[in-house]
C-alpha positions as CSV (number, residue, x, y, z in Angstrom):
1,X,-6.6,-21.9,-8.4
2,X,-9.8,-21.2,-6.5
3,X,-13.1,-20.1,-8.3
4,X,-15.8,-19.4,-5.9
5,X,-19.5,-20.4,-6.6
6,X,-21.2,-17.4,-8.3
7,X,-24.2,-17.6,-5.7
8,X,-21.4,-17.1,-2.8
9,X,-19.9,-14.3,-4.5
10,X,-23.4,-12.7,-4.9
11,X,-23.8,-13.1,-1.4
12,X,-20.7,-11.6,-0.2
13,X,-21.8,-8.6,-2.0
14,X,-24.7,-8.3,0.3
15,X,-22.7,-9.5,3.7
16,X,-22.3,-6.7,6.0
17,X,-18.7,-7.5,6.6
18,X,-17.9,-8.7,2.9
19,X,-19.7,-6.2,0.8
20,X,-16.9,-3.6,1.0
21,X,-14.1,-6.0,-0.2
22,X,-14.2,-9.8,-1.2
23,X,-12.4,-12.2,-3.4
24,X,-14.0,-14.1,-6.0
25,X,-11.1,-16.0,-7.5
26,X,-7.4,-16.3,-6.6
27,X,-4.6,-18.6,-7.9
28,X,-1.1,-19.4,-8.3
29,X,0.3,-20.4,-11.9
30,X,3.9,-21.7,-11.8
31,X,5.6,-21.3,-15.4
32,X,2.2,-21.2,-16.8
33,X,3.1,-22.2,-20.6
34,X,0.5,-21.2,-23.2
35,X,-1.7,-19.3,-20.5
36,X,-3.9,-16.8,-22.2
37,X,-6.8,-14.9,-21.0
38,X,-9.2,-12.7,-23.5
39,X,-12.0,-10.8,-22.0
40,X,-13.5,-8.7,-24.8
41,X,-16.6,-7.5,-22.2
42,X,-14.1,-7.3,-19.2
43,X,-14.9,-8.7,-15.7
44,X,-17.1,-7.7,-12.8
45,X,-14.1,-7.7,-10.6
46,X,-10.6,-5.9,-10.2
47,X,-8.0,-8.3,-11.6
48,X,-4.7,-7.8,-9.9
49,X,-1.8,-10.1,-11.3
50,X,2.0,-10.3,-9.6
51,X,4.6,-11.7,-11.8
52,X,7.0,-13.5,-10.1
53,X,9.2,-14.9,-12.7
54,X,9.5,-15.3,-16.3
55,X,7.6,-12.7,-18.7
56,X,4.3,-12.1,-20.0
57,X,2.4,-9.5,-21.3
58,X,-1.3,-7.4,-21.0
59,X,-3.3,-5.4,-23.0
60,X,-5.9,-3.6,-21.5
61,X,-8.7,-1.6,-23.1
62,X,-9.8,-3.8,-25.9
63,X,-8.0,-4.6,-29.2
64,X,-7.1,-0.9,-29.6
65,X,-5.1,-0.8,-26.3
66,X,-1.4,-1.1,-26.1
67,X,0.5,-4.4,-25.1
68,X,2.7,-4.0,-22.3
69,X,5.3,-6.3,-21.5
70,X,5.5,-8.0,-18.0
71,X,8.3,-9.0,-16.1
72,X,9.4,-10.4,-12.7
73,X,8.5,-7.8,-10.1
74,X,5.7,-6.2,-12.2
75,X,2.2,-5.9,-10.9
76,X,-0.8,-5.5,-13.3
77,X,-4.0,-4.1,-12.3
78,X,-7.2,-4.4,-14.6
79,X,-10.1,-2.4,-13.2
80,X,-13.7,-4.1,-13.2
81,X,-15.6,-3.9,-16.7
82,X,-12.2,-3.0,-18.7
83,X,-11.7,-5.1,-21.8
84,X,-8.3,-6.8,-21.6
85,X,-6.1,-9.9,-22.6
86,X,-3.2,-11.3,-21.2
87,X,-0.8,-14.2,-21.3
88,X,2.6,-15.8,-20.9
89,X,5.8,-15.1,-23.0
90,X,5.9,-18.1,-25.3
91,X,9.9,-18.7,-24.5
92,X,9.8,-17.6,-20.9
93,X,6.3,-18.4,-19.6
94,X,5.7,-16.5,-16.2
95,X,4.9,-17.5,-12.7
96,X,2.0,-15.3,-11.2
97,X,0.0,-15.0,-8.3
98,X,-3.5,-13.5,-9.0
99,X,-6.5,-12.5,-7.5
100,X,-10.2,-11.1,-8.7
101,X,-12.0,-8.8,-6.2
102,X,-14.9,-6.6,-5.8
103,X,-16.8,-4.5,-3.2
104,X,-17.5,-1.1,-2.5
105,X,-13.6,-0.2,-1.4
106,X,-12.5,-1.8,-4.6
107,X,-12.3,1.2,-6.8
108,X,-10.8,3.3,-4.0
109,X,-8.2,1.0,-3.2
110,X,-6.9,1.5,-6.9
111,X,-7.2,5.2,-6.7
112,X,-5.5,5.4,-3.4
113,X,-2.4,3.9,-4.7
114,X,-2.2,5.8,-7.7
115,X,-3.1,3.6,-10.6
116,X,-4.2,5.2,-13.7
117,X,-8.1,5.1,-14.2
118,X,-7.8,2.4,-16.9
119,X,-5.2,0.3,-15.0
120,X,-1.9,-0.7,-15.9
121,X,1.6,-2.4,-15.4
122,X,3.8,-1.2,-12.5
123,X,7.5,-2.3,-11.7
124,X,7.7,-2.9,-8.0
125,X,10.9,-3.0,-6.0
126,X,12.7,-5.9,-4.8
127,X,11.1,-8.0,-2.1
128,X,7.9,-6.4,-2.5
129,X,5.7,-9.6,-4.0
130,X,7.0,-11.5,-1.2
131,X,6.2,-8.8,1.4
132,X,2.9,-8.6,0.0
133,X,2.0,-12.5,0.6
134,X,-0.5,-12.4,-1.8
135,X,-0.5,-16.4,-1.9
136,X,-2.3,-16.0,1.7
137,X,-5.2,-15.0,0.2
138,X,-5.3,-18.1,-2.3
139,X,-4.3,-20.4,0.9
140,X,-7.4,-19.2,2.8
141,X,-10.0,-20.1,0.0
142,X,-8.4,-23.2,-0.7
143,X,-9.0,-24.2,2.6
144,X,-12.9,-23.6,2.4
145,X,-15.4,-21.5,1.2
146,X,-17.2,-20.8,4.4
147,X,-17.8,-17.3,6.0
148,X,-14.8,-17.0,8.0
149,X,-12.3,-18.2,5.3
150,X,-13.9,-15.5,2.9
151,X,-13.2,-12.9,5.8
152,X,-9.7,-14.1,6.3
153,X,-9.1,-14.0,2.7
154,X,-10.4,-10.4,2.3
155,X,-8.1,-9.3,5.6
156,X,-5.3,-11.0,3.8
157,X,-6.2,-8.8,0.4
158,X,-6.1,-5.7,2.5
159,X,-2.7,-6.6,3.9
160,X,-1.4,-7.2,0.4
161,X,-2.8,-3.9,-1.2
162,X,-1.7,-1.8,1.9
163,X,2.0,-3.2,1.2
164,X,1.8,-2.5,-2.7
165,X,1.5,1.2,-2.5
166,X,4.7,2.2,-0.9
167,X,6.5,-0.4,-2.6
168,X,6.0,1.3,-6.3
169,X,9.2,2.9,-7.4
170,X,9.0,6.6,-7.2
171,X,8.8,8.2,-10.9
172,X,12.0,9.8,-10.7
173,X,13.5,6.7,-10.1
174,X,15.2,4.1,-8.0
175,X,17.9,6.2,-6.3
176,X,15.8,8.9,-5.7
177,X,13.0,6.6,-4.0
178,X,15.8,5.4,-2.0
179,X,17.1,8.9,-0.9
180,X,13.8,9.7,0.1
181,X,13.4,6.6,2.2
182,X,16.8,7.1,3.8
183,X,15.9,10.5,5.0
184,X,12.2,9.4,6.5
185,X,14.5,6.5,8.3
186,X,16.8,9.5,9.8
187,X,14.0,11.5,10.9
188,X,12.5,8.5,13.0
189,X,16.2,7.8,14.2
190,X,16.4,11.3,15.3
191,X,12.8,12.6,16.6
192,X,14.1,14.1,19.6
193,X,16.2,16.5,17.2
194,X,15.3,19.4,15.1
195,X,15.6,19.8,11.4
196,X,14.7,22.0,8.7
197,X,13.0,21.3,5.4
198,X,16.3,22.4,3.7
199,X,18.7,20.5,6.1
200,X,16.4,17.2,5.0
201,X,16.4,18.2,1.7
202,X,20.2,18.3,1.6
203,X,20.0,14.8,3.0
204,X,18.4,13.6,0.0
205,X,20.5,15.7,-2.3
206,X,17.4,17.1,-3.8
207,X,16.1,20.6,-4.0
208,X,13.6,21.6,-1.3
209,X,10.8,21.7,-3.4
210,X,11.4,18.3,-5.0
211,X,12.2,16.7,-1.9
212,X,8.8,17.8,-0.4
213,X,6.9,16.5,-3.5
214,X,8.5,13.2,-3.3
215,X,8.1,12.8,0.2
216,X,4.3,14.0,0.3
217,X,3.7,11.6,-2.2
218,X,5.4,8.6,-0.7
219,X,4.4,9.3,3.0
220,X,1.2,11.6,2.8
221,X,2.3,14.2,4.8
222,X,5.0,17.3,4.1
223,X,8.5,16.4,6.0
224,X,8.1,19.0,8.7
225,X,4.4,18.1,9.4
226,X,5.7,14.3,9.5
227,X,8.9,14.8,11.4
228,X,6.6,17.0,13.9
229,X,4.3,13.8,14.3
230,X,6.8,11.6,14.9
231,X,8.1,14.1,18.1
232,X,4.4,13.8,19.2
233,X,4.5,10.2,18.9
234,X,7.9,10.1,21.1
235,X,6.1,12.7,23.3
236,X,3.0,10.1,23.8
237,X,5.5,7.4,24.5
238,X,7.4,9.4,27.2
239,X,3.9,10.5,28.6
240,X,2.5,7.2,28.9
241,X,5.9,5.4,30.6
242,X,7.2,8.1,32.7
243,X,6.1,10.6,35.4
244,X,8.1,13.4,33.8
245,X,6.6,16.8,34.0
246,X,5.5,18.2,30.6
247,X,8.0,20.4,30.0
248,X,10.8,17.7,30.4
249,X,8.7,15.7,27.7
250,X,8.7,18.8,25.6
251,X,12.4,18.9,25.7
252,X,12.9,15.1,25.2
253,X,10.7,15.5,22.2
254,X,12.7,18.1,20.8
255,X,10.5,21.1,21.6
256,X,12.3,24.2,23.1
257,X,9.0,26.1,24.3
258,X,6.7,24.0,26.3
259,X,3.7,26.1,25.3
260,X,4.3,25.6,21.8
261,X,4.6,21.8,22.4
262,X,1.2,21.9,24.1
263,X,-0.5,23.4,21.2
264,X,1.0,21.3,18.5
265,X,0.3,18.2,20.7
266,X,-3.2,19.3,20.8
267,X,-3.4,20.0,17.0
268,X,-2.2,16.2,16.4
269,X,-3.8,14.5,19.3
270,X,-7.3,16.7,19.7
271,X,-6.1,16.8,23.6
272,X,-3.7,18.4,25.8
273,X,-0.4,16.4,27.0
274,X,-1.9,16.4,30.7
275,X,-5.3,15.3,29.4
276,X,-3.5,12.6,27.2
277,X,-1.8,11.4,29.9
278,X,-4.8,11.0,31.8
279,X,-6.7,9.0,29.2
280,X,-7.4,5.2,30.2
281,X,-5.4,3.3,27.7
282,X,-4.6,-0.5,26.9
């Protein structure tokens, strides 16, 4: 593990490029028998733990908090200042990757990912801990504590945090989450076509209202707005790569009416299709 000198951590909190997010500690504990941590007063940083194998437990909120089981593929998040304790199972000690981080972004990352205010334990879908590559944070700091390494560790942490949110299984269960993601993949493959909310919901095997709510929670836009943005993205590629008239670009992107296409394009991109084509790019 790497524990940065506290004066360095304090300096990071004042650094123009690190004060928004910086790592203070990071590590990898394989089969951590007898591992146990208790912090009755909490910590001045957010604690994030990924369980890669074995089992453990976490109690957040002091002695009165509930003890939650932690298994392979689970993530534990403990907000700054929150009393907590955690440790490895006696018979199947966990293998974990972990980081402590702070900065002006820290609480916003937790809120954006939908963690409860008091933190907790979440199950991640298969392959997510590997995709997050949290070990990169540890590797950067293990190589040195200079300014560049600390910046690289912060960048690696942002990458990991951005990968964590979409990986959390939907509350309705894994089959429903997969159905919603399958429809999103269909939308990307057929962005030049047309579809209604009812048609998309039928593909997911859900009611229109339930599908729309789950889709917005997962992707941040309503299904139809998301589909529209895929079409606009396709139109941008055609405007950049061809000299086709705007009317043909509109048709290829799935718009029957060029005037409607132009209005929707401006609403999303902030400029008309013709003005977008003239913008210097690259």
